[in-house]
C-alpha positions as CSV (number, residue, x, y, z in Angstrom):
1,M,116.8,107.3,65.3
2,D,113.4,107.4,63.7
3,R,111.3,104.5,64.9
4,P,110.4,102.5,61.7
5,G,106.5,101.9,61.0
6,W,107.0,98.1,61.7
7,A,108.4,98.4,65.0
8,P,106.1,98.4,67.9
9,E,106.0,101.1,70.5
10,G,108.1,100.7,73.7
11,I,111.2,98.8,71.9
12,D,114.3,100.4,73.0
13,L,116.1,101.4,69.5
14,T,119.5,101.8,71.2
15,R,120.1,98.2,72.6
16,P,120.8,95.0,70.4
17,S,118.2,92.1,70.5
18,S,119.3,88.4,69.9
19,A,116.0,88.0,67.8
20,R,116.8,90.9,65.4
21,L,120.6,89.7,65.2
22,Y,119.1,86.4,64.2
23,D,116.9,88.0,61.7
24,Y,119.8,90.0,60.1
25,F,122.1,87.0,59.8
26,L,119.4,85.0,58.0
27,G,119.0,88.1,55.4
28,G,115.8,89.5,57.1
29,A,114.8,93.1,57.1
30,H,113.6,93.5,60.7
31,N,116.7,94.9,62.5
32,F,118.0,98.1,63.5
33,A,121.5,99.8,63.1
34,V,122.7,98.8,66.6
35,D,122.1,95.1,65.7
36,R,123.7,95.4,62.5
37,E,126.8,97.1,64.4
38,L,127.1,94.4,67.0
39,A,126.7,91.8,64.0
40,R,129.7,93.4,62.3
41,Q,131.8,93.1,65.7
42,I,130.8,89.5,65.8
43,V,131.6,88.6,62.2
44,A,134.9,90.4,62.7
45,I,135.8,87.7,65.3
46,T,133.7,84.8,63.7
47,P,133.3,85.2,60.2
48,S,131.2,81.9,60.2
49,V,128.5,82.9,62.4
50,G,126.1,83.7,59.4
51,E,126.6,80.4,58.1
52,A,126.2,78.7,61.4
53,M,122.7,80.5,61.8
54,R,121.5,79.6,58.5
55,A,122.6,75.9,59.3
56,N,120.6,76.1,62.2
57,R,117.5,77.3,60.1
58,S,118.1,74.5,57.7
59,F,117.8,71.9,60.5
60,L,114.5,73.4,61.7
61,R,113.1,72.9,58.0
62,R,114.3,69.2,58.3
63,A,113.2,68.7,61.7
64,V,109.6,70.1,60.7
65,R,109.6,67.8,57.8
66,Y,110.7,64.9,59.7
67,L,108.0,65.4,62.3
68,A,105.4,65.8,59.8
69,G,106.4,62.6,58.1
70,Q,106.0,60.9,61.7
71,G,102.3,62.0,61.8
72,I,102.8,65.3,63.8
73,R,99.9,67.7,63.0
74,Q,100.5,70.3,66.0
75,F,103.6,72.2,66.7
76,L,104.6,74.3,69.6
77,D,107.7,76.6,68.7
78,I,109.0,78.2,71.7
79,G,111.6,81.2,70.9
80,S,110.3,81.3,67.4
81,G,111.9,84.7,66.7
82,I,111.2,87.1,63.9
83,P,109.5,85.2,61.0
84,T,111.7,85.0,58.0
85,V,112.4,82.4,55.2
86,G,111.3,78.9,56.1
87,N,108.9,79.4,59.0
88,V,107.4,76.4,60.7
89,H,103.8,76.8,59.5
90,E,105.2,77.2,56.0
91,V,107.2,74.1,56.1
92,A,104.5,71.9,58.1
93,Q,101.5,73.3,56.1
94,Q,103.2,72.4,52.8
95,D,103.6,68.9,53.7
96,A,100.5,68.5,55.7
97,P,98.1,71.3,55.1
98,D,96.1,70.4,58.2
99,S,99.0,71.3,60.6
100,R,98.6,73.7,63.4
101,V,101.2,75.9,64.7
102,V,101.6,77.9,67.7
103,Y,104.5,80.5,67.8
104,V,105.9,81.5,71.5
105,D,108.4,84.4,71.8
106,R,109.0,87.2,74.3
107,D,110.5,89.7,71.9
108,P,107.8,92.4,71.1
109,V,109.3,92.8,67.3
110,A,109.1,89.0,66.9
111,V,105.7,88.8,68.1
112,A,104.3,91.8,66.2
113,H,105.7,90.4,62.9
114,S,104.4,86.9,63.5
115,R,100.9,88.5,64.1
116,A,101.2,90.4,60.7
117,I,102.3,87.3,58.8
118,L,99.8,85.0,60.3
119,Q,96.9,87.1,59.8
120,G,94.3,85.0,57.7
121,N,96.0,81.9,58.7
122,E,93.4,80.0,61.1
123,R,95.8,77.3,61.8
124,A,98.7,79.5,63.4
125,A,98.8,81.7,66.2
126,V,101.6,83.6,68.3
127,L,101.8,84.3,71.9
128,Q,104.0,86.8,73.8
129,L,105.3,84.9,76.7
130,D,108.8,84.1,78.1
131,L,110.3,80.4,78.1
132,R,110.8,81.0,81.9
133,E,106.8,80.6,82.1
134,P,106.6,77.2,81.0
135,E,103.2,76.3,83.0
136,R,101.7,79.4,81.4
137,I,102.9,78.4,77.9
138,V,101.4,75.0,78.4
139,T,98.0,76.7,79.7
140,E,97.9,79.4,77.0
141,A,98.8,77.2,74.0
142,Q,95.9,75.1,74.8
143,Q,93.9,78.0,75.0
144,T,94.4,79.0,71.5
145,G,92.4,75.9,70.5
146,L,95.2,74.9,68.1
147,I,97.1,72.6,70.7
148,D,95.6,69.5,72.1
149,F,97.8,67.7,74.7
150,T,95.8,64.5,74.0
151,E,97.4,64.3,70.5
152,P,101.1,64.0,69.6
153,V,102.9,67.5,69.9
154,G,106.0,68.6,68.1
155,L,107.9,70.8,70.6
156,L,110.6,72.9,69.1
157,L,113.2,74.6,71.2
158,I,115.4,75.9,68.4
159,T,118.3,78.3,69.5
160,V,116.7,79.4,72.6
161,L,117.6,77.3,75.6
162,H,121.1,78.6,75.7
163,F,119.7,82.2,76.6
164,I,118.5,80.6,79.9
165,S,120.8,80.7,82.6
166,D,121.6,78.1,84.9
167,A,120.0,80.2,87.9
168,D,116.7,79.8,85.8
169,D,117.0,76.1,85.6
170,P,116.6,75.2,81.9
171,A,116.3,71.4,82.4
172,G,113.7,72.1,84.8
173,I,111.8,74.3,82.1
174,V,112.2,71.6,79.6
175,A,110.8,69.0,81.9
176,C,107.7,71.1,82.7
177,L,107.0,71.5,78.9
178,R,107.7,67.9,78.0
179,D,106.0,66.1,80.8
180,P,102.5,67.0,79.8
181,L,103.2,65.9,76.3
182,P,101.4,62.6,75.2
183,A,103.1,59.4,73.8
184,R,104.7,59.8,70.2
185,S,105.2,63.5,70.9
186,H,108.7,64.8,69.9
187,L,111.1,67.3,71.2
188,A,113.7,69.2,69.0
189,V,116.6,71.0,70.4
190,T,119.3,73.2,69.1
191,H,121.9,74.5,71.7
192,V,125.4,75.8,71.4
193,T,128.3,74.3,73.0
194,Y,131.6,75.0,74.3
195,E,133.2,71.7,73.9
196,N,135.7,71.4,71.0
197,Q,135.4,75.0,70.0
198,P,137.9,77.4,68.6
199,P,138.9,80.5,70.7
200,E,137.0,82.8,68.4
201,I,133.7,81.0,68.9
202,L,134.3,81.4,72.8
203,Q,135.2,85.1,72.2
204,A,131.9,85.6,70.4
205,Y,130.1,84.0,73.5
206,E,131.7,86.6,75.7
207,L,130.6,89.4,73.3
208,S,127.0,88.2,73.3
209,K,127.1,89.6,77.0
210,H,126.5,92.8,75.8
211,T,123.1,92.0,74.6
212,P,120.2,91.6,77.0
213,E,120.2,87.8,76.5
214,P,123.9,86.6,76.6
215,I,124.5,83.1,75.3
216,I,125.4,80.3,77.6
217,P,127.0,77.4,75.9
218,R,126.8,73.9,77.6
219,S,128.4,70.5,77.1
220,H,127.0,67.5,75.3
221,A,126.0,65.8,78.4
222,E,124.1,69.1,79.7
223,I,122.3,69.4,76.5
224,A,121.5,65.5,76.0
225,A,119.9,65.6,79.5
226,Y,117.0,67.6,78.0
227,F,115.9,64.4,76.4
228,D,115.5,62.5,79.6
229,G,112.5,60.4,79.2
230,S,112.6,60.5,75.3
231,T,114.6,58.4,72.9
232,L,117.0,60.2,70.7
233,V,116.2,59.7,66.9
234,E,119.2,58.6,64.8
235,P,121.7,60.0,64.4
236,G,121.2,61.3,68.1
237,L,122.6,64.5,69.4
238,V,125.2,65.7,66.9
239,D,126.5,68.9,65.1
240,I,123.7,70.6,63.4
241,P,124.9,69.9,59.9
242,L,125.2,66.0,60.6
243,W,121.5,65.7,61.6
244,R,120.0,63.9,58.6
245,P,121.2,66.4,56.0
246,D,119.0,66.7,52.8
247,T,121.6,65.3,50.3
248,P,125.4,64.2,51.0
249,D,126.2,67.3,49.0
250,D,125.1,69.3,51.8
251,L,128.2,68.4,53.9
252,D,131.7,69.5,53.3
253,E,134.3,66.5,53.1
254,P,135.5,66.3,55.9
255,P,132.4,67.7,57.5
256,R,133.0,71.0,59.4
257,R,132.1,71.2,63.1
258,S,129.3,73.7,64.0
259,N,129.2,75.5,67.1
260,A,125.9,73.9,68.3
261,L,124.3,70.5,68.5
262,A,121.0,69.2,67.3
263,G,118.7,66.4,68.1
264,I,115.2,65.1,68.4
265,G,113.8,63.0,71.0
266,R,110.5,60.8,70.8
267,K,108.4,60.4,74.0
268,G,107.0,57.1,74.6
């Protein structure tokens, strides 16, 4: 296929990308036919997958607004993906115009589009780095001049840790990012789980193995361990829709379970 003008050189157009899949399910335009085909296969197994991804994006907006309300004015968003509706800098800077945001992603498409969107915004930047390089992320985020680790930071790990294999030690990665944060910093996480999931969700996880970054679902206890040294904000680590919905009308009755958990922890 012809390479679209927005796609950076060097991208393999024949293999699906998790970042572009996410963009597709959120209604974005930065995806290829191969991504849409895999998305159709996933929807055939789990028709609610798009709804689940939109619920995740809704949590991100709620989390950023909550953190801004707690006085957080700098955000480090790792695994930020392709910018689409409800970016962190849009939400944070709407509530607090002096907010500073550093996005981090390994996907060149996500990074290229982030840089295009952020042109002219001196309070936001993007780094192309891998979550598996936490020390480098900490160093280069500070080098942007937008993140100061002597002040509280909002660390966002949204829909990213379940792409890290057990062999790569996700808990160790989180600790490396979390430990340098000063008191009153917050960590926000969403992560898919295999507990209490129907067979079709588990099948979708298996199908994700066809992407370069397969999904590794984990237990509630494994995900809760990412918040070691932090105090979980109420209502704790819960299904994504249950974490402080904007209004009661946002929940079904009874609330439907999601395939992922969400939580925010406060340090110190």
